[in-house]
N, C-alpha and C positions, 0 to 999 in steps of 0.2 A: 541238340546233341545231349545224350544222357551223361550226366556227370558221374564219376565214380566216387561214392561215399567213402570218407575217411574218419575213423574214430581214433582220436589221440588218448592214450592212456597215460596219465601222469600221476605222480605222488611222490613222497619222500622215500629214501632208501629203506629197502626192507618192508615196505608197506604191504606187498603182496600182488604187485602188478604181474609178474611173470607167472604166478600160480593161477591168476585169473584168466590170462590169456591162453595158458596151456589147457585150462578146462573148456574154454570158448573153442579151441581148435578141435578138441575131442567130441564136442556136441555142437558142431557147426550147422547142423540141420540142412545139409546140403549146400551151403553157401561156399563159394571158392574165395578163400580168404588169403591175402598176402600180408606178411608181417614184416615191419622194419623195427629192429631191436637196436637201440642206442644204449651203450653201457659206458660208465666212466671208468676207464682202465683198459688195459691191453688184453686181459684174459676174458674171453667171451663166455661167461657161465650161462647168462640168461639165454643167450642165443642157442647154446648148446642144449639147454633144458627144453626150449620151445621146439627145437628141431626134432626131438624125440616123439612129439605129438603131431607132427606134419607129414603128410605122405609125399609132398613133392619139395625136394630140397631148394628148388628155384624160388619157391614161395617165401623163403626166409631170407631176409637181408640183414647183415650184421654191420653196424657202424661203431667203431670203438675208439675213434680219434677225438674224444672229449664230448661234452654236451651238445646236442644238435642245435640248440639256441645260439651257440657261439660259432657253429660251423655251418649255418644255413646255406651260404652261397657255395661253399666248397663241397659239402657232403650231401646236404638234404635235397637241394634242387636237382643236381644230376641223377640221384637215385630216383627221385619221383618220375623224372622224364624216361628214365629206362623202364620203370614200371608201365608207364603209359604206352610204350611200344607194344605191350601185350595185354592192353586193358580189356580186350574182348573176353580174356580168360579169367578176369578178376571181377568178382562181385562186390568186394569190400576190402578196404586196406586198413590195417591196425598198425598204429605206431606206439611202440612202448618207448617213452622217453627215459633218459637216465633219471635217477632219483634226485639229481641236482639240476635238472633242466627247468628253465623257465618256459611255460607254455606259450606266452603271448608272442615272442618273436617267430615262433612256428606259425602261429596263425596269420601274422603279416605276410609269410612267405606264400601263402595260398593265394594271394592276390597278385603274385607275379604273372605277368601277361601270358607266359607260355603254360601256366598251370591253371589259372582260373576258369578257362572255358571247359576244362576237363575233370576237375575235382571240386569236391564240395566237403567241408568239415561237417560231418554228420553230428559230432558232439565231441566236447572235452570231458573225459571221465577221469575224475580225480580219485584216487585210492587213498584212504586214510587208515593207518594202523590205530585201532581204537586204544589198545593196551598201551602202545607207546606214547600216545597222547595223555593217557590217564596217569601214567608214572612219570612223565617228563623225559623218558629215555630216548625219545626221537631225535633229540639234538644233544644227547648227553647233557641235559639241561642242569643237572646237579653240578657238573664240573664248570660249565659256563658261568653259573650263577656264583660260584666260589671265586671265579677269576673277577667278576664284576665287583664283589664286595671288596677285593684287595686292590682295585684300581678304578677310582671315581670316573675315569675317562670312558669306561666301558658301560656306563649306565644308559644304555640304548637297546634297541632291538639288534640282534645279530643278523648278519646276512642270511643265515640258515632259516631264522624265523621269518624274516621278509620273504624268503623263497616259498615257504610253506603257504604264507598267506596269498602270494601271487598265484600258486597252484590252485588254491580255493577260489579265488576270485574269477579265475578263467572258467570254473567248472560249470557244465551243463548237467552233470549228475555226479553225485558223490556216493561212492562205495565204502563202507566202513567195514573193515576186516577184523577177525579175532575179538568181535563183540562177545561172542560166547564165553570168553575167558574172564569177563567183567561181571560184577553183580549189578543189577539193574540200575540202581542209583548212580553207580560209577558211570555206566554207559550213557545215561540220560545227561550227566554233567558234561561228559565229552561231547556228546551230540549238539547241546546247547552251545558249547564253545565253538564248535565247527559251524553251525547254522548261522550265528552272529555274523560271520565273514562271508556269507554267500549272497548272491544277488536274489531278488524276490522271486519265489516260485521255483527255485532249484530243489530238486527231490534228494532225499538222503536215504540210502537202502543199505541193508547189511549183507554180508556174504560170509559163510562159514566155508572154509578150505577153499576159498576162491571160486566157489560155485554161484554163478549168477546166470539167469535165464537168457539165452542170446536175444530173445525178443525184447528184452529190457535194455540190454546194452547196445544193440544195433537198431537202426531206424528211428532215431530220435528227430533228425531233420532239423537241427538247430541252425545250420548254415552259419557256423560261428565266425567265419572269416568276414561276414558282413556285419558283424556286431562288436567290432574291436572297441568302440568308444565306451562300452558299458563295462568293460573288463578291466579293473584296477590293476595297475603294476608299480611296485616301488622302483623296479629297475628303470622304466621309462620316466618316471617322475624325477628320479635323481638326475637323469641325463638331461631332460628339459630344463631343470632349474640351474644347470651349469656346475653341479657338484663334481668333484673328482669322480670319475667313473672307472670302476674296474670290473673285471669279469667276476661274475658271482662266485665262481669256483677257483679264483686265483690262489687261495690259500689251502685249497683242499688237496690232499695227497692221496695217490693210489698207487699200490705196487703189489707185486706178487711175491709170495714167500713159499719156496719149496721146503717142505719138511722131510728130513732125512732120518734114517735110523729106525728102530723099532718103536711102534707107538700104536696106541689103541684109540678109537673115537673118543672115549672118555678122558684120556690124557690130552688129546688135542683140544677138546672144549675146555678143559681145566686151564690149560695155558692161554687159550683165547680170552677167557673170563679175566685172567690176571692182567692181560695186555690192555683190555678195556678199562680196567679199574686205574692203570697207570698212565694211559694216553687218552686224548680226546678222539677216540674211534667211534665212528657212526655205523660201520658195517663191516663184517667178516663173512666171506662166503667162499665156496670152493668144492673140491672133490677130495675124498679121502680114499687111500688104498688100504683096505683092511686085510691084513695077512690071513691067507687061507680061504678068503671069500672070493668067489667068481664075479661078484657084483661090484659096481662102482657106487660108493656112498657120496651123497650130497650133504654138505654142511652149510646151513644158513644161520646167520647170526645178527641180531639187532641189540646193541647195547649187551646186557648180560643174558639175554634170552637167545638160546640156540636150539635148533632142531636138526636132526640128521635122519637120513632114510636112504635105502638103496633104490636107485632109479633104473639101472640096466646093467646087463653084463658088460665087462670089459671086452673090447672088440679084439680079434686076432690081430697081432702086430701093434696094438695101441701100447703106448708107454704107460705102465701102471706107476703112478706116483701120487703123493699128497701135495696138493698146491692150493694155496688160499690167496684170495684178494683181500687187502686190507685197505679201507677207506676212511679218512678221517682229517682232522684239521692240524696242520703243522706237525707232522708225525716225525718222530726219530726212527728212520728206516732201519738203521743198523741195530738199535736197541730191541726193536720189536722183532726183527728177524732172529737175533739171538736168543730172545725169550721164547719164541715159538719152536726153536730147535733145542 
């Protein structure tokens, strides 16, 4: 029986996973791709952006009830079995994990008896934000470091840093995004940092604006589900050693803020940057209703870096509003909502 190949796209919040998958869908070279989009938070922004690049709505499945690695039994397995009911119409499955997801629990799930005969993990592709690594913004590291200096008990790796290491240790391919925004010596330093945490022989490539040749991303043939022992995981080691085990996202907050009143994209971004400075925010993303414009604006932010662009016209009958998802650690929702409004 021919197995359906699956590519798992992992990487920290804001690394560029959705942009890369959107480009892959636009340039699929005739491959019939199905996409599972897993987001941390109730508002499905990534799924909405990917849907605009896909001809068949049935090929996009959104899972917004937490990270897949924590909901494998309840969410992932039933979804994969549903896709297998029409596998004759699917050439390849792409899974975009939440930026907070651990890839290894997903790999374990592919050995489930009802899945293993039908599916193989072609590769785990880890996307790395080169700028975020160079500046330390990826984990709001400046704020985390300040907390460590004020509390000796915090002199250890944070769960966020361990998560990033787990995403790298599972990789069969690493794609470094936004490398064009760094000087050559800065990029070389980041690449060296990343390469040290990879298994031998894992390739590192770059992508500008998320463009990667489909022939590079698909068809790696790693059969990653059969290579679990070689993929290091802090998560599994803590559990095996008997340490108190918590979900990696236990202290991570995610909520939606609707911004009312008259505002411009510039004013929204200014308020977002103020929020990032005052709170341990990892990611802000959403849609902006720009007065007088027929198009919907997308806002994407990682730490203090924000980009905004129009993606499509507002649909007839669609509610025009400005809504943002805020993701971070131990956030004061009331204070952030007030600040953004």
